C-alpha positions in Angstrom: 122.7 31.1 105.5 119.9 31.4 108.0 117.8 28.1 109.1 114.7 28.4 110.6 112.3 25.4 112.4 111.2 24.8 108.6 113.4 26.6 106.3 116.5 27.4 104.8 117.4 31.1 103.7 120.1 31.6 101.6 121.3 34.4 99.5 120.2 33.9 95.5 122.6 33.3 92.8 121.6 34.0 89.2 122.3 30.5 88.4 119.4 29.4 91.0 116.4 31.6 89.0 114.4 28.7 87.0 111.2 28.6 85.4 108.9 28.5 88.7 110.7 31.8 90.1 110.1 33.5 86.9 106.1 32.1 86.8 105.7 33.4 90.0 106.7 36.8 88.8 104.3 36.4 85.9 101.3 35.4 87.7 99.0 38.0 88.1 97.3 36.0 91.5 100.9 36.3 92.8 102.7 39.5 91.9 99.0 41.2 92.7 100.8 43.2 95.5 104.5 43.7 93.9 105.8 46.6 92.0 106.7 43.9 88.9 103.1 43.8 88.0 103.7 46.7 86.1 107.0 45.7 84.5 107.5 43.8 81.0 107.0 40.5 81.2 109.8 38.7 83.0 112.1 36.3 81.5 114.6 34.2 82.8 117.2 36.7 81.3 115.3 39.6 83.1 115.0 37.9 86.7 118.9 36.6 86.5 119.5 39.9 85.9 117.8 41.5 88.8 119.3 38.6 91.1 122.8 38.9 89.8 122.1 43.3 90.8 121.2 42.2 94.3 123.9 40.0 94.7 126.5 42.7 93.4 124.8 45.6 95.3 126.6 45.6 99.4 123.6 47.3 100.3 121.1 44.6 99.6 120.6 40.9 100.6 118.0 38.7 98.3 117.6 35.2 100.0 115.7 32.4 98.5 113.9 30.5 101.1 114.0 26.6 100.8 111.9 24.5 102.7 113.9 22.2 104.5 112.0 18.8 104.1 112.6 18.9 100.5 114.6 21.8 99.7 112.2 23.2 97.4 112.3 27.2 96.6 109.3 28.6 97.9 109.9 32.1 98.0 112.3 35.3 98.8 112.6 37.6 101.1 114.9 40.8 100.0 116.6 42.8 103.1 117.6 46.1 101.5 118.4 48.6 100.7 120.7 49.2 104.1 121.4 51.9 105.5 124.5 50.9 107.7 125.1 54.4 108.5 121.6 54.9 110.2 120.9 51.4 110.7 118.0 50.7 108.9 116.7 48.6 106.2 113.8 47.5 104.3 112.3 44.2 104.1 110.0 42.8 101.1 109.1 39.0 100.3 106.9 36.9 97.9 105.6 33.2 98.4 105.3 31.8 95.3 104.9 28.3 95.7 101.2 27.9 95.9 101.5 25.2 98.4 103.7 27.2 100.9 101.0 29.8 101.4 99.1 29.9 104.7 101.7 28.2 106.5 103.0 30.9 108.8 106.1 30.4 106.6 106.1 34.6 105.7 106.5 35.1 108.9 109.5 32.5 109.7 111.2 34.0 106.4 110.6 37.4 108.3 111.9 36.0 111.5 114.8 34.7 110.4 116.2 37.9 108.3 115.0 39.9 111.0 117.1 38.1 113.5 120.0 38.3 111.0 119.5 41.9 110.7 119.4 43.1 114.3 121.9 40.4 115.6 124.6 40.1 112.7 124.4 43.3 110.7 123.7 45.5 114.3 120.7 47.2 112.3 118.5 49.0 114.7 115.3 49.6 112.5 113.7 47.5 109.7 110.5 48.9 107.9 108.2 47.2 105.1 105.0 49.0 103.0 101.8 46.5 102.6 99.2 47.1 100.4 95.9 47.2 102.5 94.1 44.4 100.7 97.4 42.1 101.5 96.0 40.7 104.7 98.4 37.8 104.7 101.2 40.2 104.5 100.0 42.3 107.3 99.5 39.4 109.5 103.0 37.8 109.1 104.6 41.4 109.8 102.5 42.1 112.8 102.9 38.2 114.2 106.8 39.4 113.9 106.4 42.5 116.2 106.3 45.2 113.3 103.7 48.1 114.0 102.0 50.3 111.2 103.9 53.6 111.6 102.0 55.2 108.9 98.9 54.8 107.0 98.6 56.7 103.3 94.8 56.0 102.1 95.6 56.3 98.5 99.3 55.4 98.6 99.3 53.1 95.5 97.4 52.3 92.6 96.3 48.4 92.9 93.3 47.3 90.2 93.1 50.6 88.8 92.2 52.6 91.8 93.8 54.4 94.3 94.4 51.9 97.3 95.6 52.1 100.7 99.1 51.0 101.6 100.5 50.1 105.3 104.1 51.3 106.2 105.2 49.1 108.5 108.4 49.0 111.4 110.3 47.3 113.9 112.6 48.4 116.2 115.5 46.3 117.4 114.8 45.1 120.9 117.2 43.8 124.0 115.5 40.2 122.9 116.5 40.7 119.5 120.3 40.3 120.4 
């Protein structure tokens, strides 16, 4: 478990999956920048299976983000795949609860998992991908010290057209450990 100023980040288990979580993944406004938008409609069973596969994979950690004041599940952050040999991992997140957006919680989630990855897992580099139009996500990562490592002008399809993708990275620094 990782505690931040306003959040509790804890590993998700299949029984943590509820109707709200499933609804996030099926909501076009929320999943617009997620690859799940290309998958068939999500169900309780399919999301539970995904969470179980993450829990069973030693190189993936899927944390639920719970608001400290009321314990509401507001989103998730995934660390993985983790490459322990070279000390790297990818980060990805979703804030599904509409009342939790634009409050700086994305950066708080990133900072919490980033600290865990650098300090406890001894990783040296974290990476993340971000669609060009996903300005909120880009700002969250940059606020946490991530920099653009590469920009791919037509790196993905979004809304039926080629779309730019930022590849971001953050190296471990002395202050992180």
